C-alpha positions as CSV (number, residue, x, y, z in Angstrom):
1,M,-12.6,48.2,60.3
2,D,-9.7,50.1,58.8
3,D,-9.9,52.2,55.6
4,D,-8.3,49.4,53.5
5,S,-10.8,46.9,54.5
6,K,-13.7,49.3,53.8
7,F,-12.3,50.0,50.3
8,E,-11.9,46.3,49.5
9,L,-15.5,45.7,50.7
10,W,-16.7,48.6,48.5
11,C,-14.8,47.3,45.5
12,Y,-16.2,43.8,46.0
13,G,-19.8,45.3,46.2
14,V,-19.2,47.3,43.0
15,F,-17.9,44.2,41.3
16,M,-20.9,42.0,42.3
17,I,-23.3,44.7,41.2
18,A,-21.5,45.0,37.8
19,V,-21.7,41.2,37.4
20,L,-25.4,41.2,38.3
21,I,-26.1,43.9,35.7
22,L,-24.1,42.1,33.1
23,V,-26.0,38.8,33.7
24,V,-29.4,40.7,33.5
25,L,-28.4,42.4,30.3
26,L,-27.2,39.2,28.7
27,S,-30.4,37.5,29.7
28,I,-32.5,40.2,28.2
29,F,-30.3,40.2,25.0
30,S,-30.7,36.4,24.7
31,Y,-34.4,36.6,25.2
32,L,-34.8,39.3,22.5
33,I,-32.6,37.2,20.1
34,C,-34.8,34.2,20.7
35,I,-37.9,36.3,20.0
36,L,-36.5,37.8,16.8
37,V,-34.9,34.8,15.4
38,G,-37.1,32.1,16.8
39,P,-36.1,28.5,17.8
40,E,-34.2,26.2,15.5
41,Y,-36.2,23.9,13.3
42,P,-37.2,20.7,15.1
43,K,-35.1,17.6,15.1
44,M,-36.4,15.0,12.7
45,N,-35.7,11.3,12.2
46,V,-37.1,8.5,10.2
47,A,-38.7,6.2,12.8
48,E,-40.2,3.7,10.4
49,L,-40.4,2.9,6.7
50,T,-42.0,-0.1,5.0
51,V,-42.7,-0.8,1.4
52,S,-45.1,-3.3,-0.2
53,T,-46.7,-4.0,-3.5
54,A,-50.4,-4.0,-4.2
55,S,-52.8,-3.7,-7.1
56,A,-52.8,0.1,-6.6
57,G,-49.0,0.2,-7.0
58,V,-46.0,0.4,-4.7
59,I,-47.0,1.6,-1.2
60,W,-44.6,3.3,1.2
61,N,-45.7,3.7,4.9
62,A,-43.5,6.1,6.7
63,A,-43.3,7.5,10.2
64,L,-41.2,10.5,11.1
65,L,-40.3,11.4,14.7
66,V,-40.3,15.2,15.1
67,E,-38.9,16.8,18.3
68,Q,-38.9,20.3,19.6
69,P,-36.0,20.4,22.1
70,E,-36.4,24.0,23.1
71,D,-38.7,25.4,25.9
72,F,-39.5,28.5,24.0
73,G,-42.7,29.0,22.1
74,D,-44.7,26.8,19.8
75,L,-44.1,25.7,16.2
76,F,-47.1,25.3,13.8
77,F,-46.7,23.5,10.4
78,R,-49.3,23.4,7.7
79,E,-49.6,22.6,3.9
80,V,-47.4,19.6,4.7
81,E,-46.4,17.2,1.9
82,C,-44.2,14.1,2.2
83,F,-42.5,12.4,-0.8
84,V,-40.2,9.6,-1.7
85,Y,-37.2,10.1,-3.9
86,Y,-34.3,8.0,-5.2
87,H,-30.6,8.5,-5.9
88,W,-30.5,11.6,-3.7
89,D,-32.6,13.5,-6.3
90,A,-35.3,15.2,-4.3
91,T,-36.2,17.3,-7.3
92,Q,-37.7,14.2,-8.9
93,P,-40.1,12.7,-6.4
94,L,-41.3,9.2,-7.1
95,A,-44.6,9.8,-5.3
96,L,-46.0,12.2,-2.7
97,A,-48.9,12.5,-0.3
98,S,-50.4,15.2,1.9
99,V,-49.9,15.1,5.7
100,E,-52.2,16.6,8.4
101,P,-51.0,19.9,9.8
102,F,-49.3,19.5,13.2
103,V,-48.0,21.6,16.1
104,L,-45.1,21.2,18.5
105,R,-45.3,22.8,21.9
106,S,-42.3,23.6,24.1
107,I,-40.1,20.5,24.6
108,D,-42.6,18.4,22.7
109,K,-42.4,15.6,20.1
110,T,-44.8,13.9,17.7
111,V,-44.9,11.2,15.1
112,I,-46.0,12.0,11.6
113,K,-47.4,9.0,9.8
114,V,-48.0,9.0,6.1
115,K,-49.0,6.5,3.3
116,I,-47.4,7.2,-0.1
117,T,-48.6,5.3,-3.1
118,M,-46.5,5.1,-6.2
119,E,-49.2,4.2,-8.7
120,R,-47.1,4.0,-11.9
121,P,-43.5,3.1,-10.9
122,V,-40.9,4.1,-13.4
123,E,-39.4,1.0,-14.9
124,E,-35.9,2.4,-15.0
125,V,-36.1,3.3,-11.3
126,L,-37.4,-0.2,-10.3
127,E,-34.6,-1.7,-12.4
128,N,-31.9,0.4,-10.6
129,M,-33.4,-0.5,-7.3
130,N,-33.3,-4.2,-8.1
131,I,-29.6,-3.9,-9.2
132,E,-28.8,-2.1,-5.9
133,Q,-30.6,-4.6,-3.8
134,R,-28.8,-7.5,-5.5
135,S,-25.4,-5.7,-5.2
136,V,-25.4,-4.5,-1.6
137,G,-28.5,-6.1,0.0
138,T,-30.4,-2.8,0.6
139,V,-31.9,0.1,-1.4
140,A,-31.2,3.7,-0.3
141,V,-34.1,6.0,-0.8
142,G,-35.0,9.4,0.5
143,L,-37.9,11.0,2.3
144,G,-38.7,14.6,2.0
145,L,-41.1,17.1,3.6
146,R,-42.4,20.4,2.2
147,M,-44.3,22.7,4.6
148,Q,-45.1,26.1,5.8
149,G,-44.0,26.9,9.3
150,T,-45.0,29.5,12.0
151,Y,-43.4,30.2,15.3
152,V,-45.7,31.6,18.0
153,L,-44.7,32.9,21.4
154,G,-47.6,33.4,23.8
155,S,-50.5,35.4,22.4
156,W,-48.5,38.4,21.2
157,W,-45.7,37.3,18.9
158,K,-45.6,35.4,15.6
159,R,-42.9,34.7,13.1
160,E,-43.5,33.2,9.7
161,Y,-40.8,30.8,8.6
162,G,-42.2,30.6,5.1
163,H,-41.5,27.6,3.0
164,I,-39.5,24.9,4.7
165,E,-38.0,21.7,3.1
166,A,-36.6,18.8,5.0
167,Y,-34.6,15.9,3.4
168,C,-33.9,12.5,4.9
169,D,-31.2,11.0,2.6
170,N,-29.7,7.6,2.4
171,V,-32.6,5.8,4.2
172,K,-31.8,2.2,3.7
173,V,-34.5,-0.4,3.1
174,A,-33.9,-4.2,3.1
175,F,-36.3,-6.3,1.0
176,A,-37.4,-9.8,1.8
177,N,-36.6,-12.4,-0.9
178,S,-39.5,-13.0,-3.3
179,T,-42.1,-11.0,-1.3
180,G,-41.3,-7.5,-2.6
181,E,-41.7,-6.2,0.9
182,G,-39.1,-4.0,2.5
183,R,-38.4,-2.5,5.9
184,L,-36.2,0.3,7.3
185,V,-32.6,-0.7,8.3
186,T,-31.6,1.3,11.4
187,G,-27.9,0.6,11.4
188,D,-25.6,-2.1,12.6
189,T,-26.7,-1.8,16.2
190,G,-30.4,-1.4,15.4
191,G,-30.6,1.7,17.5
192,S,-29.8,4.6,15.2
193,L,-32.6,6.3,13.2
194,P,-31.8,8.1,10.0
195,S,-31.7,11.8,10.5
196,C,-33.0,14.6,8.3
197,S,-31.6,18.0,7.4
198,Y,-33.2,21.3,6.3
199,N,-33.0,23.6,3.4
200,R,-33.0,27.0,5.2
201,V,-35.7,29.5,4.3
202,K,-34.6,32.5,2.4
203,P,-34.7,35.8,4.4
204,E,-37.3,37.3,2.1
205,D,-39.6,34.4,2.7
206,A,-39.9,35.0,6.4
207,A,-41.9,37.6,8.2
208,I,-42.2,38.9,11.8
209,M,-45.4,40.3,13.3
210,F,-47.1,41.2,16.5
211,L,-50.4,39.5,17.2
């Protein structure tokens, strides 16, 4: 083997070692970022929503599909409240109910079911809903979640997300004539579920700690 070939082989070896070191450093950096920042909030969709009238008032039965798409740690949620609102005004809930705490493991999903009773419906809201129903055939409401979240990695790392709020706007409900009962409309194809978005937690509301 001549000197030129040896030099080319040496350069190739140095290049491969440099690439390997770069890959390792990027992997370590990504891992540390995941630990410090934590995973994204879980994906959330409205899987089901029905409304009916009873002697107790207007009853909303909702089911929310919550998915953790990342294979990195567990998400714990507590102090969970679900509420119904109208006209995109989540600051004025029509009614709310408590939800059992839940946990999402890596690449996991769960369904949150909740029954919300609106004991004293506001006449103005009911009138506006009736007008909307007669006008477009559906009523658009919103579902909201308020909760405290914690991200846990193994038995040694925990990050408090603090107060989290999720909003599912423009959830369309179609009412049957004369029965007062309504059901979620899932789109023209029947296959799309209304999605939810989050209000990001303020930095000062979050905390990072070792277990």
